[in-house]
Biopython code that builds the backbone (N, CA, C, O; Angstrom):
import numpy as np
from Bio.PDB.StructureBuilder import StructureBuilder

atoms = [
    (1, "UNK", "N", (-10.717, 6.953, 1.235)),
    (1, "UNK", "CA", (-9.992, 5.864, 0.603)),
    (1, "UNK", "C", (-10.371, 4.564, 1.302)),
    (1, "UNK", "O", (-10.363, 4.491, 2.531)),
    (2, "UNK", "N", (-10.699, 3.550, 0.529)),
    (2, "UNK", "CA", (-11.050, 2.261, 1.095)),
    (2, "UNK", "C", (-9.806, 1.415, 1.280)),
    (2, "UNK", "O", (-8.786, 1.634, 0.627)),
    (3, "UNK", "N", (-9.901, 0.454, 2.170)),
    (3, "UNK", "CA", (-8.781, -0.450, 2.424)),
    (3, "UNK", "C", (-8.652, -1.442, 1.266)),
    (3, "UNK", "O", (-9.660, -1.904, 0.733)),
    (4, "UNK", "N", (-7.419, -1.771, 0.876)),
    (4, "UNK", "CA", (-7.233, -2.785, -0.169)),
    (4, "UNK", "C", (-7.850, -4.109, 0.265)),
    (4, "UNK", "O", (-7.682, -4.534, 1.408)),
    (5, "UNK", "N", (-8.554, -4.749, -0.638)),
    (5, "UNK", "CA", (-9.259, -5.979, -0.286)),
    (5, "UNK", "C", (-8.455, -7.236, -0.585)),
    (5, "UNK", "O", (-8.629, -8.261, 0.075)),
    (6, "UNK", "N", (-7.584, -7.161, -1.567)),
    (6, "UNK", "CA", (-6.815, -8.346, -1.948)),
    (6, "UNK", "C", (-5.334, -7.993, -1.997)),
    (6, "UNK", "O", (-4.972, -6.820, -2.087)),
    (7, "UNK", "N", (-4.487, -9.002, -1.937)),
    (7, "UNK", "CA", (-3.050, -8.732, -2.089)),
    (7, "UNK", "C", (-2.726, -8.094, -3.447)),
    (7, "UNK", "O", (-1.812, -7.275, -3.542)),
    (8, "UNK", "N", (-3.463, -8.460, -4.486)),
    (8, "UNK", "CA", (-3.234, -7.868, -5.796)),
    (8, "UNK", "C", (-3.574, -6.375, -5.788)),
    (8, "UNK", "O", (-2.875, -5.573, -6.406)),
    (9, "UNK", "N", (-4.643, -6.008, -5.091)),
    (9, "UNK", "CA", (-5.034, -4.606, -4.997)),
    (9, "UNK", "C", (-3.984, -3.817, -4.217)),
    (9, "UNK", "O", (-3.644, -2.695, -4.592)),
    (10, "UNK", "N", (-3.479, -4.392, -3.150)),
    (10, "UNK", "CA", (-2.431, -3.740, -2.356)),
    (10, "UNK", "C", (-1.168, -3.549, -3.202)),
    (10, "UNK", "O", (-0.542, -2.490, -3.158)),
    (11, "UNK", "N", (-0.799, -4.573, -3.969)),
    (11, "UNK", "CA", (0.380, -4.478, -4.829)),
    (11, "UNK", "C", (0.174, -3.436, -5.920)),
    (11, "UNK", "O", (1.106, -2.711, -6.268)),
    (12, "UNK", "N", (-1.034, -3.356, -6.462)),
    (12, "UNK", "CA", (-1.339, -2.354, -7.485)),
    (12, "UNK", "C", (-1.210, -0.951, -6.917)),
    (12, "UNK", "O", (-0.670, -0.066, -7.581)),
    (13, "UNK", "N", (-1.693, -0.733, -5.709)),
    (13, "UNK", "CA", (-1.595, 0.586, -5.076)),
    (13, "UNK", "C", (-0.142, 0.960, -4.792)),
    (13, "UNK", "O", (0.242, 2.116, -4.970)),
    (14, "UNK", "N", (0.653, 0.013, -4.361)),
    (14, "UNK", "CA", (2.078, 0.286, -4.127)),
    (14, "UNK", "C", (2.762, 0.620, -5.443)),
    (14, "UNK", "O", (3.570, 1.547, -5.505)),
    (15, "UNK", "N", (2.444, -0.130, -6.502)),
    (15, "UNK", "CA", (3.029, 0.139, -7.812)),
    (15, "UNK", "C", (2.654, 1.539, -8.303)),
    (15, "UNK", "O", (3.505, 2.246, -8.844)),
    (16, "UNK", "N", (1.410, 1.947, -8.128)),
    (16, "UNK", "CA", (0.973, 3.283, -8.550)),
    (16, "UNK", "C", (1.700, 4.354, -7.742)),
    (16, "UNK", "O", (2.102, 5.375, -8.299)),
    (17, "UNK", "N", (1.874, 4.140, -6.444)),
    (17, "UNK", "CA", (2.587, 5.104, -5.605)),
    (17, "UNK", "C", (4.029, 5.263, -6.065)),
    (17, "UNK", "O", (4.511, 6.385, -6.215)),
    (18, "UNK", "N", (4.722, 4.153, -6.290)),
    (18, "UNK", "CA", (6.111, 4.219, -6.757)),
    (18, "UNK", "C", (6.209, 4.833, -8.150)),
    (18, "UNK", "O", (7.146, 5.577, -8.440)),
    (19, "UNK", "N", (5.250, 4.523, -9.006)),
    (19, "UNK", "CA", (5.243, 5.108, -10.348)),
    (19, "UNK", "C", (5.035, 6.610, -10.292)),
    (19, "UNK", "O", (5.686, 7.354, -11.024)),
    (20, "UNK", "N", (4.135, 7.063, -9.432)),
    (20, "UNK", "CA", (3.884, 8.500, -9.301)),
    (20, "UNK", "C", (5.147, 9.217, -8.832)),
    (20, "UNK", "O", (5.491, 10.277, -9.356)),
    (21, "UNK", "N", (5.839, 8.644, -7.844)),
    (21, "UNK", "CA", (7.092, 9.242, -7.382)),
    (21, "UNK", "C", (8.108, 9.294, -8.517)),
    (21, "UNK", "O", (8.761, 10.318, -8.719)),
    (22, "UNK", "N", (8.243, 8.206, -9.254)),
    (22, "UNK", "CA", (9.206, 8.155, -10.352)),
    (22, "UNK", "C", (8.905, 9.158, -11.447)),
    (22, "UNK", "O", (9.817, 9.787, -11.985)),
    (23, "UNK", "N", (7.636, 9.311, -11.780)),
    (23, "UNK", "CA", (7.239, 10.276, -12.812)),
    (23, "UNK", "C", (7.599, 11.687, -12.377)),
    (23, "UNK", "O", (8.170, 12.453, -13.154)),
    (24, "UNK", "N", (7.269, 12.034, -11.143)),
    (24, "UNK", "CA", (7.559, 13.381, -10.663)),
    (24, "UNK", "C", (9.064, 13.597, -10.549)),
    (24, "UNK", "O", (9.556, 14.662, -10.921)),
    (25, "UNK", "N", (9.800, 12.624, -10.048)),
    (25, "UNK", "CA", (11.242, 12.786, -9.905)),
    (25, "UNK", "C", (11.905, 12.966, -11.266)),
    (25, "UNK", "O", (12.801, 13.797, -11.414)),
    (26, "UNK", "N", (11.472, 12.197, -12.259)),
    (26, "UNK", "CA", (12.032, 12.340, -13.604)),
    (26, "UNK", "C", (11.708, 13.713, -14.189)),
    (26, "UNK", "O", (12.556, 14.328, -14.836)),
    (27, "UNK", "N", (10.493, 14.192, -13.966)),
    (27, "UNK", "CA", (10.116, 15.516, -14.455)),
    (27, "UNK", "C", (10.942, 16.594, -13.778)),
    (27, "UNK", "O", (11.417, 17.518, -14.437)),
    (28, "UNK", "N", (11.118, 16.485, -12.469)),
    (28, "UNK", "CA", (11.930, 17.467, -11.753)),
    (28, "UNK", "C", (13.393, 17.393, -12.178)),
    (28, "UNK", "O", (14.069, 18.421, -12.231)),
    (29, "UNK", "N", (13.886, 16.208, -12.477)),
    (29, "UNK", "CA", (15.264, 16.075, -12.963)),
    (29, "UNK", "C", (15.426, 16.768, -14.306)),
    (29, "UNK", "O", (16.425, 17.444, -14.551)),
    (30, "UNK", "N", (14.440, 16.596, -15.168)),
    (30, "UNK", "CA", (14.497, 17.266, -16.455)),
    (30, "UNK", "C", (14.459, 18.786, -16.276)),
    (30, "UNK", "O", (15.237, 19.504, -16.903)),
    (31, "UNK", "N", (13.560, 19.274, -15.424)),
    (31, "UNK", "CA", (13.491, 20.709, -15.161)),
    (31, "UNK", "C", (14.801, 21.227, -14.575)),
    (31, "UNK", "O", (15.259, 22.316, -14.921)),
    (32, "UNK", "N", (15.390, 20.450, -13.700)),
    (32, "UNK", "CA", (16.654, 20.850, -13.086)),
    (32, "UNK", "C", (17.732, 21.018, -14.138)),
    (32, "UNK", "O", (18.472, 22.002, -14.123)),
    (33, "UNK", "N", (17.824, 20.070, -15.044)),
    (33, "UNK", "CA", (18.820, 20.139, -16.108)),
    (33, "UNK", "C", (18.527, 21.280, -17.069)),
    (33, "UNK", "O", (19.447, 21.923, -17.576)),
    (34, "UNK", "N", (17.254, 21.531, -17.320)),
    (34, "UNK", "CA", (16.888, 22.505, -18.340)),
    (34, "UNK", "C", (16.857, 23.939, -17.821)),
    (34, "UNK", "O", (17.281, 24.862, -18.516)),
    (35, "UNK", "N", (16.354, 24.129, -16.598)),
    (35, "UNK", "CA", (16.033, 25.483, -16.177)),
    (35, "UNK", "C", (16.595, 25.923, -14.838)),
    (35, "UNK", "O", (16.958, 27.089, -14.675)),
    (36, "UNK", "N", (16.672, 25.035, -13.899)),
    (36, "UNK", "CA", (16.883, 25.444, -12.518)),
    (36, "UNK", "C", (18.353, 25.520, -12.136)),
    (36, "UNK", "O", (19.224, 25.035, -12.857)),
    (37, "UNK", "N", (18.609, 26.128, -11.006)),
    (37, "UNK", "CA", (19.975, 26.296, -10.519)),
    (37, "UNK", "C", (20.450, 25.049, -9.777)),
    (37, "UNK", "O", (19.705, 24.082, -9.621)),
    (38, "UNK", "N", (21.699, 25.089, -9.324)),
    (38, "UNK", "CA", (22.284, 23.981, -8.570)),
    (38, "UNK", "C", (21.596, 23.766, -7.226)),
    (38, "UNK", "O", (21.598, 22.647, -6.712)),
    (39, "UNK", "N", (21.014, 24.798, -6.654)),
    (39, "UNK", "CA", (20.341, 24.669, -5.358)),
    (39, "UNK", "C", (19.094, 23.808, -5.432)),
    (39, "UNK", "O", (18.619, 23.313, -4.410)),
    (40, "UNK", "N", (18.563, 23.627, -6.626)),
    (40, "UNK", "CA", (17.332, 22.854, -6.786)),
    (40, "UNK", "C", (17.512, 21.404, -6.384)),
    (40, "UNK", "O", (16.538, 20.740, -6.027)),
    (41, "UNK", "N", (18.736, 20.895, -6.435)),
    (41, "UNK", "CA", (18.957, 19.486, -6.124)),
    (41, "UNK", "C", (18.627, 19.168, -4.665)),
    (41, "UNK", "O", (18.317, 18.021, -4.344)),
    (42, "UNK", "N", (18.689, 20.144, -3.794)),
    (42, "UNK", "CA", (18.407, 19.911, -2.371)),
    (42, "UNK", "C", (16.938, 19.639, -2.103)),
    (42, "UNK", "O", (16.612, 18.893, -1.180)),
    (43, "UNK", "N", (16.061, 20.214, -2.873)),
    (43, "UNK", "CA", (14.629, 20.025, -2.610)),
    (43, "UNK", "C", (13.942, 19.145, -3.643)),
    (43, "UNK", "O", (12.728, 18.955, -3.568)),
    (44, "UNK", "N", (14.677, 18.607, -4.600)),
    (44, "UNK", "CA", (14.071, 17.796, -5.658)),
    (44, "UNK", "C", (13.440, 16.510, -5.104)),
    (44, "UNK", "O", (12.321, 16.164, -5.482)),
    (45, "UNK", "N", (14.135, 15.811, -4.226)),
    (45, "UNK", "CA", (13.605, 14.560, -3.664)),
    (45, "UNK", "C", (12.359, 14.763, -2.823)),
    (45, "UNK", "O", (11.342, 14.115, -3.068)),
    (46, "UNK", "N", (12.415, 15.663, -1.818)),
    (46, "UNK", "CA", (11.208, 15.897, -1.013)),
    (46, "UNK", "C", (10.022, 16.409, -1.838)),
    (46, "UNK", "O", (8.880, 16.020, -1.592)),
    (47, "UNK", "N", (10.290, 17.273, -2.809)),
    (47, "UNK", "CA", (9.208, 17.760, -3.654)),
    (47, "UNK", "C", (8.628, 16.627, -4.494)),
    (47, "UNK", "O", (7.418, 16.583, -4.718)),
    (48, "UNK", "N", (9.473, 15.714, -4.959)),
    (48, "UNK", "CA", (8.986, 14.560, -5.728)),
    (48, "UNK", "C", (8.100, 13.667, -4.868)),
    (48, "UNK", "O", (7.108, 13.127, -5.355)),
    (49, "UNK", "N", (8.448, 13.508, -3.598)),
    (49, "UNK", "CA", (7.609, 12.705, -2.701)),
    (49, "UNK", "C", (6.241, 13.359, -2.521)),
    (49, "UNK", "O", (5.214, 12.689, -2.626)),
    (50, "UNK", "N", (6.225, 14.649, -2.255)),
    (50, "UNK", "CA", (4.957, 15.358, -2.023)),
    (50, "UNK", "C", (4.091, 15.334, -3.281)),
    (50, "UNK", "O", (2.913, 14.985, -3.217)),
    (51, "UNK", "N", (4.669, 15.702, -4.422)),
    (51, "UNK", "CA", (3.885, 15.714, -5.655)),
    (51, "UNK", "C", (3.503, 14.306, -6.099)),
    (51, "UNK", "O", (2.437, 14.109, -6.682)),
    (52, "UNK", "N", (4.363, 13.326, -5.829)),
    (52, "UNK", "CA", (4.020, 11.936, -6.129)),
    (52, "UNK", "C", (2.833, 11.457, -5.323)),
    (52, "UNK", "O", (1.970, 10.748, -5.840)),
    (53, "UNK", "N", (2.782, 11.847, -4.041)),
    (53, "UNK", "CA", (1.622, 11.503, -3.214)),
    (53, "UNK", "C", (0.352, 12.164, -3.732)),
    (53, "UNK", "O", (-0.719, 11.559, -3.714)),
    (54, "UNK", "N", (0.472, 13.393, -4.188)),
    (54, "UNK", "CA", (-0.688, 14.079, -4.767)),
    (54, "UNK", "C", (-1.179, 13.319, -5.996)),
    (54, "UNK", "O", (-2.375, 13.056, -6.128)),
    (55, "UNK", "N", (-0.261, 12.965, -6.896)),
    (55, "UNK", "CA", (-0.647, 12.181, -8.074)),
    (55, "UNK", "C", (-1.272, 10.853, -7.679)),
    (55, "UNK", "O", (-2.259, 10.423, -8.275)),
    (56, "UNK", "N", (-0.699, 10.209, -6.676)),
    (56, "UNK", "CA", (-1.222, 8.919, -6.219)),
    (56, "UNK", "C", (-2.676, 9.050, -5.785)),
    (56, "UNK", "O", (-3.529, 8.276, -6.218)),
    (57, "UNK", "N", (-2.956, 10.024, -4.934)),
    (57, "UNK", "CA", (-4.314, 10.159, -4.418)),
    (57, "UNK", "C", (-5.299, 10.622, -5.487)),
    (57, "UNK", "O", (-6.498, 10.373, -5.365)),
    (58, "UNK", "N", (-4.818, 11.286, -6.525)),
    (58, "UNK", "CA", (-5.699, 11.673, -7.610)),
    (58, "UNK", "C", (-6.059, 10.471, -8.481)),
    (58, "UNK", "O", (-7.211, 10.323, -8.891)),
    (59, "UNK", "N", (-5.070, 9.608, -8.768)),
    (59, "UNK", "CA", (-5.263, 8.556, -9.759)),
    (59, "UNK", "C", (-5.435, 7.148, -9.223)),
    (59, "UNK", "O", (-5.746, 6.246, -10.000)),
    (60, "UNK", "N", (-5.248, 6.917, -7.937)),
    (60, "UNK", "CA", (-5.237, 5.539, -7.435)),
    (60, "UNK", "C", (-6.550, 4.810, -7.688)),
    (60, "UNK", "O", (-6.523, 3.624, -8.017)),
    (61, "UNK", "N", (-7.667, 5.451, -7.552)),
    (61, "UNK", "CA", (-8.933, 4.763, -7.745)),
    (61, "UNK", "C", (-9.467, 4.896, -9.169)),
    (61, "UNK", "O", (-10.530, 4.361, -9.481)),
    (62, "UNK", "N", (-8.744, 5.600, -10.032)),
    (62, "UNK", "CA", (-9.179, 5.763, -11.416)),
    (62, "UNK", "C", (-8.530, 4.738, -12.344)),
    (62, "UNK", "O", (-8.955, 4.580, -13.488)),
    (63, "UNK", "N", (-7.520, 4.054, -11.864)),
    (63, "UNK", "CA", (-6.809, 3.097, -12.718)),
    (63, "UNK", "C", (-7.254, 1.698, -12.387)),
    (63, "UNK", "O", (-6.776, 0.739, -12.992)),
]
sb = StructureBuilder()
sb.init_structure("model")
sb.init_model(0)
sb.init_chain("A")
sb.init_seg("    ")
for serial, (resi, resn, name, xyz) in enumerate(atoms, 1):
    if name == "N":
        sb.init_residue(resn, " ", resi, " ")
    sb.init_atom(name, np.array(xyz, "f"), 0.0, 1.0, " ", f" {name:<3s}", serial, name[0])
structure = sb.get_structure()
């Protein structure tokens, strides 16, 4: 991964990171409501962070 060169690039990367977290958290919330038990709420946030980081590193340089 290269270092951000401009403030706009840094802001874009932060926006993509936050968006990835939000997408995963919303998906996990939907799964929780639809399928999972009450215990799922304890690991939903940490799992959203991990999967959001995965999405970030996959898509950050493609957008």
